N, C-alpha and C positions, 0 to 999 in steps of 0.2 A: 371826454367820453360822451357818446350819444346819450341823451336823457332817457330814451326808451330802453337802452341797454342797462342803464342804472336802475330803472324801474324793475326790469326782469331780475337783476341781481338782488335787489331789495326783497323781492317776493320769495327768494330762497333762503333768506336769513330771518330767524325768528326775532320779532321785536319784543324784548323782554323788559322794557322799561329802563329806568336808570340802573347803572351798574351797582349791584349791592355790595356793601362792605361785609367782611366776614362776620357771621352772627353765631348765636348760640345753638342753632338747630342743625341736625344732621341731614335732614331730608327736605328742608325748605330754606328759601332765602326771602327775607322781608325787607322792603325798602320803600321810600316815598319819592314821588316826582315833585316837580316845581309847583304843581297845582295842589299838593297835599294829598294826592291819591296814593294809597298803599298798593304795592305790587307784591303779591304772594306767589313765588315761583316754586313749583313742586319739582324736586330733582332728587329722586330717591338714591341714597348712597349705594354705590357698588352695583347698580342695575342699569340696563340699557333702556328699560321701560318703567314707567311709574305703575306701581300696584299699591293697593291699600292693605296694610297689615296692622296688627295691634299696636306696634311701636310707632308706626306712622300716624295712626289716629290719636295716640296719646300725645304726640308732638303737636298735632293739629289742635288738640284741646288747649294746650298751653298758648298757642298762637291766638286762638279765639279769645282766651281770657285777656291777653294783652290788647287785642283790638277792642274789646268791650270797654277797657279803661282809657285807651289812648284816643279812640274815636277819630280816625282819619276822615277826610272828606268823602272818600269812597274806597272801594276795594276791587282790585283786579286779580283774578285767579288764573294763572297760566302754568303750563308745563315748560320746563327748560329742556326737556328731552326732544330731540328731533323726531323720534318715532311717533309721538302723539301725546295726547292729553293724559289720560289715565286708562290703562288697559283692564281695569277691574280690580277685584279683590285678589289678594295673595292666596292662591288656591292651596298652597302648602298648609295653610292653617285649617283647611277643611278636612284633611286626611285623618282617617281613624276616629272621627267623632262618633261617640256612642251614647252619650247622655244628653237628651234634648234639653234638660234643665240647665246644664252647664252652657250649652250652645246659646240658649235664650239669654242667659246672664251676660255672656260675652257680646252678643249682638245688641243687647240693651245698652251696654256702655258705648258701643259705636253709634247707636241711634241718638244717644244724649249729645254726643259731639256734633253730629250733623244738625240736630234740632237747634242747638245753641248757635251754630254757624248761620243757619237760616234766619234766626231771630235777631242777628246783629242789626243795630239801629242805624246802619249806614247803607247806602246803595252798593250793591255788589254785582260784578259782571264776570262771567267766565268767558275767556277767549280760548277757543278750541281749535286745535289743528290735529290732523291725523286721527287715530282711533280714540274714541270716547265711549267706553263700553262698561256695562255692568255698574259696579260701584262708582266708577268714574263718572258715568252719566248721572248717577244719583247725587254726587257732589255738585255737578253742574246744575241739576234741577233745584238744588237748595239756594242757588244764586237768584238775584232778582231778574237778571237778564242774561242772555247767552249770545255771543257773537261767534260765528263759525268762519274759519278760513276755508277757502274753496275745496281743500283736499280732505276736509273732516268727514269722518264716518261715525255713525251713532248706532247703538244697539244694546239690547239686553240679552246676552247669550246664556243666562243662568239656566234656562230650561234644558240646554245641552248637558248640564251637569246634574240634572234631576232636581233643580231648585227653581225658585222664582226670586226676583229682586228682594233684598232684605235690609236695605238702609233707607227705607221710606219711599223707594222708587215706585212701588205699586200705588201709593197714595198720590204723590206729587205728579206723576205722569198722567194718571187718569183724571186729575183735577186741573191739568194745564191744557191738554189738547183733547180732541174727541176721544172719549173713553173706548169707543170701538176700535179706533186706530191704535191707541195705546195698548189695549189688550192684545190686539193682533200681533203687534211687534214683540210683546213680551211672550206670547204663546208660541211664536214661531222661532224666535231667536234671530230673525233676519236683521241685517244692518241696512241703513239708509244713508244716502249722501247728503251733503250740506243743502243742496237745492230742495230736496225732498223734505228735509228737516224744517226748512224755512216755510215751505208750503203747508206743512202740518201745524206750524206754530210752535215747534220745539225750540227754534232759535229765532231771535228778533231780526238778525241781519247776517248776511254772508258777505265777506270782504276779502281783501288781499292783505298780505303782511305790511305792505307799505302804507296802508290806510288804517292800521290797527289803532294808532294813537288817537286819530280823529274819532273813530268809532267808539273807543273807550270813553272819551270825553262826552260824546253824545249820550251814552248810556248813563254815566255818572251824574251829568248835569240835567237830565230829564228830557233831552231832545229826542232820544230813542226810548219810547215808552215800553215798559214790560208788558208782555202779552197777557191777556186775561182770557179765560175760557168763555167761549160764546154760548148763547142760549141753547143751541142744539146739544152741545156737550153737557150742559147742566141738566137738560131733560133726560139724557141717557143715564145720568147718575141718579135719577129719581127711581125709587124702589120698584114699582111695578114694571117700569121699562127695563131696569137691570135684570129682573127675573126672566123676561122674554128673551133678551139678548144673551143672557147666560146659558139658557137652554140651547140656543143655536150654537153657541161656542162649544158646548160639550159635545153636541152631535158632530161638529166639524173636527174636534180633537180626536174623537173616537175612530175616525177614518184612518189615522196614521199612528195614534199613540193610545193603545188600550190602557184603561185606568189601572188594571192590576199590574201592569209592567211599568207604566210611567205616571206616577201619581201627581207630579208637579203641576201640569196644566190644569188639572181638576182642582187642586188646592188653590191655585191662583183665581180660578173662576169662582170658587166658593167664597174666597176672601172678598172679592169685589162685589159679588151678589149680596152677601150678608152685610157688608160694612161700607160699601162704596159711597153712601150718602153722608158718612160721618168720618171726617178726617182723623179725629183723635182715636176713635174706636178702631179704625182700620190700621193706624200706625201700631197700636198695641197688638192687634190680632196678627199683623204681618210678622212680628217677632216670633210669636208662638208657632205660626204656620211654617216659617222658614226653619226654625229649630227642629220641628218634627220631621220635615223633609230631609234635613241634613243627615240624620242618622239612619235613613232607610237604606236597605241594600242597593236599591237602584242608584241613589245619589253616590254612595261610596264606590260602587263599581264604575259609574261614569266618571267620577273624579280620578279613579285609577286609570281609566282609558285616556283621560286628558294627559296624564303624565307619561303613559306609554307612547302617545303621539309625540310628546316633547322629546322622549328618548330616541325615537326613530328619526326625528328631525336632526338631532345631534349627529346621528350616524352619517348624514348627508351634508354636514357642515363643512365649509371651506370654499375656496375660490374656484368657480367653474371655469375650465379652460376650453370647453366645447362651444364653439361659436357657429359652426356649420354642421348640420345633420343631413345625411343623405338616407332616404328611406326607400327600400326596394320592395315593391308590392303595394299597390294602391287600393287594395280591398278594404273591407270594413275596418280591420285593425290597422293596417299600414297607413291608410288615408287619414284615419282619426289620430294616430300617433303623430303624423306629420303636422296636422292642423294644430294639435295641442302644443307642439314644440314652437310653431310659428307664433301662436298666441302668447307664449312666454318669452318672446323677444329673440328667438334664434332664427338664423337663416336656414331654410329647409329646401332641399331639392327632392322631388318625389318622382320616382321612376317606376315604369311598368312596361310590359311587352305590348300592351294595347292602349289606345287613347281613351276608350270608354271608362275603364276604372278610374283613370286620372280625372276625367271630367266629373264622374260621380263624386270623387273625393273632394274636388274643388267646390262642388255644389253643397256638400255637407259642411264644408268649412265655412262657406258664406252663411249658412243657417246657424252654425254654432257661434260664430263671431257676433252675429246679430243678436244672439240671446245673452252672451256673457260679457260683451264689450259695450260700454255706454256711449263713447264718442264715435261718431262716424269717421273722423280722421284716424282714430286708432284702429277701427275696422279696416280701413283702407291700408294702413301701414302693415297690419298683420297679413293681409292678403298679398301685399307686395313681397313679404318675406317668404311666402309659400310659392315655390317655383316649380311648375310642371317640367319634367325632364325625360322626354321620350328617348333620348340618346344614352342616358345614364352617365353623362360626362361629369355630373356633380360628384360622383364617387372619387374623382381624382383629387379634389381639394377638401373633401370633408374631414372633419376631426373625428366624427363618429358615423359609422354606417350601420343602420338598423335594417336587418333582413326580416321581412314579414310576408314571405311567400307561403303557400300551403304546406301542411305538415307531412312532407314527403322527404325522406332522407336523401334520396338520389337527386331530387330537384334542388334542395338546399346546397348540396355539395357541388352541383353544377354551377350555381350562382357564385359560390365562393371561388371556384376555379377561375372565373372571369374577373373577379374583384381583386384577388390577392396581388396580381402583377401591377395594378394601377393605383393601389392605395398608397397615400403618402406616408413617409416615415412617422411613426408615433400614432397613426390613426388606429382607432379601435373598430373591430368588427363585432357587432352584437346581433344575436338572434332573438327574435321574439317567440321562439318555440315555447309551447305550453307543456310539452311532454317529452320531446326527444332528448336523451342524455347528451351532454356536450362531448362526452368521451367518444360517442359515435360520430358526431358532426365534425370533430377536429381531425379525423384520421387522414384526410386528403390534404390538409393544410401544411405548407412549408413553415409557417410561423404560427403554430397553434396558440402561442402565448398571447396573441392579439385577440383571440376569440373569447367572448363571455356571453352570458345571457342577460337580456333585459326583457323580462316577461311582464307586459302590460295586461290590464284587465279591462273587460268590456262592460259598460261603455267607458272609454278612455277619459272622457271629460268629467266623469263623476266618481269613478273608483280611484282611490288615492294611492293604492299599493303598486309597487313595481318590485318583482323578485329580481335581485341581482345575483346571477348564477355563476359560480366559479367551478373550476376543475383543477386538478393537481398540477398542471403546468401553466396556469394563467399568470400573466405578469401582475404582481401586486399593485404596481402603479396604475395599470389599466383599470383595476378594480376600484382604486381610490378615485380616479377620474370619473368612472361610471357612477359612483355613489354621489359625487358632487354634482354631476349632471342631473341626477334624479332630484336633488334638492333644488337646483336651479329652475326646474320646470314645475316646482311646487308639488312634488310627489313624495311619498314615504317609501324608503327602501327596506327590503328584507334580504339580508345576505343569506344565501343558501348554497350548499354544495350540490353539484349536479347529481341527480338521482331521478329515477323515473317519476314524473309528475311533480318534482320539486316538493314544496310543502302544500300549497293551496289546492292544486288539482288532485293531489294524492289524498288529501283530507276530504275534499268535496265530492269526489267520484263515488265513494261508498254511500253517501247521503242520497245521491240521485239514483244509483243502481238499486238500492234497497227499496226505493219507491217503485221501481219497475217490478221488483219481486212482489210487492204488495198488489200492484195492478194484476199480476199473474194470479194472485190469490183472490181476485175479483173484488178487491177493496175499491170503492169509488174514489176516483182521482181527487174529487173535491174534498173528501174526508182526509186523504193523505196530505194534501196541501194545508188543510185546516189544522192538522196535527203539528206541522212545523210552525205555522203562524201562531198557534196557541203557545208554543214554546217561546216565541218572540222573533222568529226569523222574518225578514222583510217579505219573502215570498216562499211558497212551498217548493219542494224539489221537482214536481211535475212542471209547474210553470217555469222554474229556473232552467230545466232541461230544454224546454221550448225556446227560452231566451238565448241560451248558449248555442243551441243548434244540435239536433239529435244525431247528426253525422259526427260532430265533434265529440259528443258524449260517448258515442259508440266506439270511436277510434281511441280515445283516451282510456276507456274501460278495457278494451282489448289489449292495449299496450301494457297497462298496469297489471292486468291478469297474467300476461305472458312473463312479466318480470317477477311478480310476487306469488304466482301460483293460483290455481283454482280455489284453494282454501281461503285465500285472502279476500276475494271479491265474488259476489254472486254472478252467475253466468248471465249474459245478455239474452233476453227472450228472443225466439225466432221472429215473433211479430214485430219487435223493434227493428230488426234488420230489414224486414219487409217494408216498414214505413220509410226507412232511409232509402231503400232501392226505389220506392215509388215517389221520392222527392218530397215527402211530407217531413220537412226538417224543422218545423217550428215557426217562430216569428218571421224569420227571413223569407219563408215561402208562403206565409199566410195560413198555414195549417200544420199542426203537429199533433200533440195530445189535445190541444185546444185549437179552435178557430181564432184567428187574430184579425182584428179590425182597428185601423188607425193606431197601430202599435200597441194595442191592448188585447189581452186574452178575454174571450167571451166565456164567462163562467156561469154555471147554474149551481147555486148553493145546495148542499146535501142536507137532508133532514137528520142524518146520523151524526153522532159526536165522536171525535177521535178519542182513543184510549191512551193511558199512560204508557202502555207497552209500545204502541205505535210511535209515540214520541221518542222513547228510548231507542227503538230500532233505527230511527233516523239520525239522532244527534249523538248518541254515545260512540258510534264508530269514528266520528270526527275527533273526539277527545282521545280515543285509542290511537289513531294515526298520529296525532300531534305528540303524544308521549313516545311513540315509536321513533319519530323523526328526531326528537331530543336525544333518545338513547343511542341512535345511530350516528349522531353528530351532523346530521343534515342541517340542523339549526342549533344554536348554542344558548339561546336566551328564551326562557319560558314566557316572559312578559311580552317580548317582541313577537313570539308566535301568536299570542292572543291578539295583539295589535294587527298582525297580518290577516288573521281570519276575519276580524271586524272590518278592516279597511279594504280588504280584497274580496270579501264575499258578502258583507253585510251581516255576519253572524251577530245575533242579538246583543247590541252594545250594553244593555242593562245587565246582562249576565257576566260581562267582563271578559268574554272569550271562552273557548272550549276548555282550556286548562284551568282558568279561574272558576269556571262552573264546576269542574270536577273537584277542585279543592274545596269549594263552598259546600258542595253536596257531600263530600267525603270520599277520598280515594277508595277506601274499603267498600263503601256502598256502591260506587261505580263498578268496581271489579266484580262484586257479587251480582249486580244486575247484568253485566256482560256474560258472566258464567251461566246465568239463568237463560239468557238469550241463546248462548252457544248450545246448551243442551236441547233447546226447543227448535232452533232454526239452523244450526250448523256452525262449522269451525270459523266462518268469517267473523264471528263475534268473540273469538278467543282473546282474552286480555293480553296485551303486550307485556313482555318481561320488564319494560320500563316502569310499570306501576310499582314494582317492589322498592324502587328508590325515589319515587315521585313524592315531592313535598310541597 
């Protein structure tokens, strides 16, 4: 066989050193090679990925004790899992933490293991492939040197859980590379690739699997020297400099994460500012800070959201059979759906009646791929998979056809009439409708069981939710195929029964329309948006309406009002209809409630502060609708409802979702508040009957 082919094959097989004999450990294998180097392989029992738990760290403590007495020539730490090095801590052990002293005691035991590991009097090297995150990166930092395989990814995602690193990572990272770079990575939770890690000084070398043995020997025998922090980094760790940089970091953090909602970034900044010049003091203070964060409502809610995400991923688990997607309608949604599917490795044909929308969609795809795909060859391959299709012939061979034409029933049914005769057996017809019930759409179809809904959210590349919409005659296998397709394109599914507005739009529309009523009451739009942002929403309802499009908001509001009655939703003001008639549709036309420049709303802050009543008027109807959808059987899982609102609308993650917020606040309190609003503002605030059984 050609030696080049052999090299390629070797790069797909992990070099795990000498084959280990059965040993006394459940989660590790320990062996030695001919040079006397010990190879410690982490292979957590019964798991597809390595995570750090209490029992794993206890076993690691035993191994450290044996290494202290046996003193091999050197130590290699590797993962035996193809998925990567270590994915972080076992988050299950974080759930329900309530006593910071208990957390600090437990984290103290873990610290002691890592500290002893770091203090081994033998050279140690971590060989890292795949993901090396959180606690996994903290283990790697305790080694003398780090060698990355080309596919390695590094990061500290703890901030996403309302925490900061807690196994000494805040200290070791800020004393290895530039503290400014280290703090930025910890504060943002971003991941970096192997090349970037090398340029920062996080790893000493980047190599391929076939060169691992040689790189290990270079590290153990001193030819590859451990990196030391340079003078600029040491200066940044100097007290007065830390103070200046810390103030800048707080200002930057405040732009996206208010301290009252997200305390972790500020705790990390305080930790470094106060103790960054003293390793021992910072290690001790890290334990206390981590423990205090762990028991905050923010951390516990974000940990819950983490598990909701995992639950939603499981709903999409299984082998995807959709290889070719045909998208009809190359507008903002259709074009971006097509680009995202091509990005995820699927063959996509994109059809439209006119060439201009297709050209626009292709241009947006080029821009998107340039931002999210690192290699130019991968950008080229993604563009090759996205095929303009003016004739619509791609529909004949597609496994899945996604219709994304404007929200007009007769137009959609006309499209279906042309599609149905040419679709191949077993192909699925999915509509991206955001509001039209599938019972209405299916009436002209000969095979209505092939129709279902796949409702994407805008922007497609950022919002993770897809509503998978069923009706009473849909083929169950088609639904299963659709769910697996959602997983294959790295999105989270919400299974909903067809009903006006489904879940997300039905819950979100009252939020935006109530803001219109407040505008009618002469409340400043900046104060209305500030009320929502004070609660923790990523943007206020006025700005959101501009983002979505005032024409779409108006159409969805009218449709929902026609289905649920005037009592359920406030009427749309006449001036809103006039704005739509005049083409002032929001961001897409450059003018709506706000003027828009370079994709951003031009805002003038108000001197007035929002009231608690304003906040309740905006957010409690969302909780009320979610309870109604549960009662009506539109959705069947309260946790997934919360996930859908977070991943589909950006509902304040630290609140845990609209149902979790109601549960935390107290259902009786929410019902009382709704009744108070009902008496003052009308029947649209009437508490749903579902509150009686809500737990």
